[in-house]
C-alpha positions in Angstrom: 0.0 0.0 0.0 1.2 3.5 -0.8 0.1 6.4 1.5 0.4 10.1 0.5 1.0 12.2 3.6 0.6 16.0 3.7 4.0 16.9 5.2 3.1 20.5 6.0 -0.3 20.0 7.7 -0.7 20.2 11.5 0.6 22.2 14.4 3.9 20.2 14.6 4.6 19.7 10.9 6.9 18.6 9.4 8.7 17.1 12.5 5.8 15.1 13.9 4.7 14.0 10.4 8.1 12.7 9.5 8.6 10.9 12.8 5.2 9.3 12.5 6.0 8.1 9.0 9.2 6.6 10.2 7.4 4.7 13.0 4.8 3.5 10.5 7.1 2.0 8.0 8.8 0.1 10.8 5.5 -1.4 12.0 3.3 -1.7 8.9 3.7 -2.9 5.3 3.3 0.5 3.7 5.3 2.9 1.5 4.9 6.6 2.0 5.1 9.7 -0.2 5.5 12.9 1.9 4.4 16.0 0.1 5.8 19.4 1.1 8.8 21.6 1.2 11.6 19.1 0.3 14.4 20.9 2.1 12.5 20.9 5.4 11.2 17.3 5.1 14.6 15.9 4.1 16.2 17.7 7.0 13.8 15.9 9.4 14.3 12.6 7.6 18.1 12.9 8.1 17.6 12.5 11.8 16.5 8.8 11.4 17.8 5.5 10.2 15.2 3.9 8.0 14.9 2.0 4.7 15.1 4.9 2.3 13.2 3.1 -0.5 10.1 3.1 1.6 9.7 6.9 1.9 9.9 9.4 -0.9 9.4 13.2 -0.9 7.3 15.2 -3.5 8.5 18.8 -3.4 5.8 21.5 -3.2 6.0 25.3 -2.9 2.8 26.1 -1.1 0.9 25.4 2.1 -2.8 25.7 2.8 -3.4 27.2 6.3 -6.4 26.5 8.5 -7.7 30.1 8.2 -8.0 30.1 4.4 -11.4 29.6 2.7 -11.2 25.9 1.7 -12.6 26.0 -1.8 -10.6 29.0 -2.8 -7.4 27.5 -1.3 -7.8 24.2 -3.1 -8.5 25.9 -6.4 -5.7 28.5 -6.2 -2.9 26.7 -4.4 -2.3 24.0 -7.0 1.2 23.4 -5.7 0.3 23.0 -2.1 1.3 19.9 -0.1 -2.4 19.0 0.5 -3.5 19.3 -3.2 -0.5 17.3 -4.4 -1.2 14.6 -1.9 -4.8 14.4 -3.0 -3.8 14.3 -6.7 -1.6 11.3 -6.0 -4.7 9.4 -4.9 -6.8 10.7 -7.8 -4.1 9.6 -10.3 -3.8 6.1 -8.7 -0.2 6.8 -7.5 -1.3 6.4 -3.8 -4.0 4.4 -2.2 -4.8 6.9 0.7 -4.2 10.5 1.8 -3.6 11.7 5.3 -3.5 15.3 6.5 -3.6 17.1 9.9 -4.2 20.4 8.1 -7.4 22.3 7.3 -10.4 20.0 7.7 -12.4 22.1 5.3 -9.7 22.0 2.7 -9.3 18.2 3.0 -13.0 17.7 2.7 -13.2 20.0 -0.3 -10.3 18.2 -1.9 -11.8 14.8 -1.2 -14.9 15.9 -3.0 -13.4 18.1 -5.9 -10.1 16.3 -6.6 -10.5 12.7 -5.5 -14.3 12.7 -6.1 -17.4 11.2 -4.5 -18.5 7.6 -4.8 -21.4 7.4 -7.3 -24.6 7.4 -5.3 -23.2 9.3 -2.4 -24.4 12.9 -2.2 -21.9 14.2 0.4 -18.6 13.2 1.9 -18.9 12.9 5.7 -16.4 13.1 8.5 -16.7 10.1 10.7 -14.4 10.1 13.9 -14.3 7.1 16.3 -14.7 8.4 19.8 -14.1 6.8 23.2 -17.2 5.8 25.2 -17.8 4.4 28.7 -18.7 0.9 27.4 -17.3 1.0 23.9 -16.0 3.3 21.2 -18.5 4.8 18.9 -18.7 6.8 15.6 -20.3 10.2 15.0 -21.2 10.9 11.4 -21.3 13.6 10.2 -18.9 15.4 12.6 -18.6 18.7 10.7 -18.3 18.3 6.9 -21.9 19.2 6.1 -23.6 21.8 8.2 -26.8 21.8 6.2 -28.2 18.3 5.3 -31.1 16.7 3.5 -32.6 13.6 5.0 -31.1 11.3 2.4 -27.6 12.4 3.3 -28.1 11.0 6.8 -29.3 7.7 5.5 -26.1 7.5 3.4 -24.1 8.4 6.5 -25.7 5.6 8.4 -25.0 3.1 5.5 -21.3 4.2 5.3 -20.9 4.0 9.1 -22.4 0.5 9.1 -20.0 -0.7 6.4 -17.0 0.8 8.3 -18.0 -0.9 11.6 -18.5 -4.2 9.9 -15.5 -4.1 7.6 -12.8 -2.3 9.6 -13.9 -2.8 13.2 -15.3 -6.3 12.7 -18.7 -5.6 14.5 -21.5 -7.3 12.7 -24.9 -5.5 12.4 -23.9 -2.5 14.5 -26.5 -0.4 16.2 -27.4 3.0 14.6 -29.0 5.9 16.5 -30.2 9.3 15.5 -28.9 12.2 17.7 -32.0 14.1 18.9 -33.3 16.2 21.8 -35.6 13.4 23.0 -36.1 9.7 22.7 -39.6 9.9 21.3 -40.2 9.5 17.6 -42.0 12.8 17.3 -39.2 14.9 18.9 -36.8 17.1 17.0 -36.8 19.4 14.0 -38.1 18.6 10.5 -34.8 17.0 9.5 -34.6 14.5 12.4 -38.3 13.7 12.1 -37.9 12.9 8.4 -34.7 10.9 8.9 -36.3 8.9 11.8 -39.1 7.7 9.4 -36.7 6.9 6.7 -34.3 4.9 8.9 -37.3 2.8 10.2 -37.8 1.7 6.6 -34.3 0.3 6.2 -33.0 -3.0 7.4 -30.3 -1.3 9.4 -30.1 -2.0 13.2 -31.8 1.3 14.0 -32.4 1.8 17.7 -34.2 5.2 17.5 -33.3 8.6 18.9 -30.2 9.0 21.2 -30.2 12.0 23.5 -26.9 13.9 24.0 -26.6 12.7 27.6 -26.5 9.1 26.3 -23.9 9.8 23.6 -20.8 9.1 25.7 -22.0 5.7 27.0 -20.9 4.0 23.7 -24.0 1.8 23.9 -24.9 2.8 20.3 -22.2 2.1 17.7 -23.0 4.8 15.1 -24.6 8.1 15.9 -26.0 9.9 12.8 -26.6 13.6 12.7 -25.9 16.7 10.5 -22.5 18.3 10.6 -23.5 21.2 12.8 -24.7 18.8 15.6 -21.9 16.4 15.1 -19.1 19.0 15.3 -20.7 20.4 18.4 -20.6 17.0 20.0 -17.0 16.4 18.9 -15.7 19.7 20.3 -17.8 19.6 23.5 -16.5 16.0 24.1 -12.9 17.1 23.7 -13.3 20.1 26.0 -15.1 18.2 28.7 -12.4 15.4 28.7 -9.6 18.0 29.0 -11.3 20.0 31.7 -12.2 17.0 33.8 -8.6 15.7 33.7 -7.4 19.3 34.5 -9.8 19.7 37.4 -8.8 16.3 38.8 -5.2 17.3 38.7 -6.0 20.5 40.5 -7.8 18.7 43.3 -5.0 16.1 43.7 -2.5 18.9 44.2 -4.4 20.5 47.0 -3.3 18.0 49.8 -0.6 15.5 50.6 -3.2 12.8 51.2 -4.6 13.3 47.7 -1.1 13.2 46.2 -0.4 9.9 48.0 -3.8 8.5 46.8 -2.9 9.6 43.2 0.3 7.6 43.3 -1.7 4.5 44.2 -4.2 5.3 41.5 -1.6 6.1 38.8 -2.4 3.0 36.7 -6.1 3.9 36.8 -5.4 7.5 35.7 -3.1 6.2 33.0 -5.7 3.9 31.6 -8.3 6.6 31.6 -6.0 9.0 29.8 -5.2 6.4 27.2 -8.9 5.7 26.7 -9.6 9.4 26.1 -6.5 10.0 23.9 -7.4 10.9 20.3 -4.0 9.7 19.2 -4.9 6.1 19.8 -7.3 6.3 16.8 -5.1 8.5 14.8 -7.7 10.3 12.7 -11.2 10.5 11.3 -12.1 9.0 7.9 -13.9 11.0 5.3 -16.5 8.4 4.2 -18.0 8.7 0.7 -14.8 9.7 -1.2 -13.5 7.5 -4.0 -10.2 7.3 -2.2 -9.2 6.7 1.4 -9.0 10.1 3.1 -8.0 10.4 6.8 -8.1 13.6 8.7 -5.6 13.6 11.6 -6.1 15.9 14.5 -4.5 19.3 14.1 -2.3 18.8 17.1 -1.2 15.3 16.2 2.1 14.0 17.4 4.1 11.3 15.8 2.1 8.6 17.5 -1.2 10.0 16.1 0.3 10.1 12.6 1.5 6.5 12.9 -2.0 5.4 14.0 -3.6 7.5 11.2 -1.5 5.5 8.7 -2.6 2.3 10.5 -6.2 3.4 10.1 -5.7 4.0 6.4 -4.1 0.6 6.1 -7.1 -1.0 7.8 -9.5 0.7 5.4 -7.3 -0.5 2.4 -7.0 -4.1 3.7 -10.7 -4.3 4.3 -11.6 -2.8 0.9 -14.0 -0.3 2.3 -14.3 1.9 -0.8 -15.5 -1.0 -2.9 -17.8 -2.3 -0.2 -19.5 1.1 0.0 -19.9 1.1 -3.8 -21.3 -2.5 -3.7 -23.8 -1.7 -1.1 -25.1 1.4 -3.0 -25.5 -0.7 -6.1 -27.2 -3.6 -4.4 -29.4 -2.0 -1.8 -32.6 -0.9 -3.5 -34.0 0.6 -0.3 -31.7 3.7 -0.7 -33.5 4.6 -4.0 -36.9 3.7 -2.5 -36.6 6.0 0.4 -34.5 8.7 -1.1 -36.1 12.2 -0.9 -37.2 13.5 -4.3 
């Protein structure tokens, strides 16, 4: 497998990107093309001993920043590290693309450069998040703020295929994020989607209220990008604040400090469970190629795990499986909004 990695995307690029790539080729059967400013990337590569035939560098002169309008940036910065990485996938020279740069630009590029799978109306961001009882997916988590009902049905289908193919969970549960458990609750979008999901043969368990999201009892949570991104950012903020508050309380007394030493393995396990770098990134489902969005503050471990995630998608042939389900499931056409 060949992975194109945006060498200039992320808060700690290119150092963290390069180190993560070095770790990945030592652990996984992948070859990597790093796109970006060649001088900077090769300077980082020179710090490591590695099989040089496994990593190559594609020089680019431009970088897309997170504060640029995504569509304009993708169209104007043709020689950017992100655009060149996306073009490698489009041209069949790479099997996946990974970037910790602008989410909007990667989503735009996944749509305009790599292209959408026929039958999928919108590419969706689908992060795997830690839950009390199990990890779960939120889809869409920010790519599509305004959605039509059929988009959410497609999100549910793609999430189902990901869980079954990549995570090995058969017939995963699917819930609709809503303000109440009752069928009649919500806005026009959620009411319409609820009725449509009932007509599918998905394992639809009904509405899921926000307070139940973090339990992980429902495998796939479907929502529009506005709601999903709010959940994602609130979740990250609450996790960081709880850990910070806990640390503050521990530092207030000697007794608490002694107790913390005894509980160190417990705290370490909890921190690992909440660590985004364990999953590495979020897949953009619906694109013709494997596109993984790494967290903006990704360290080398997160990049390595993002490459592992891309490899899992590749090995499990997720793109072809989504294509096959769209071709074979007549219910999508039967319930699609006209």
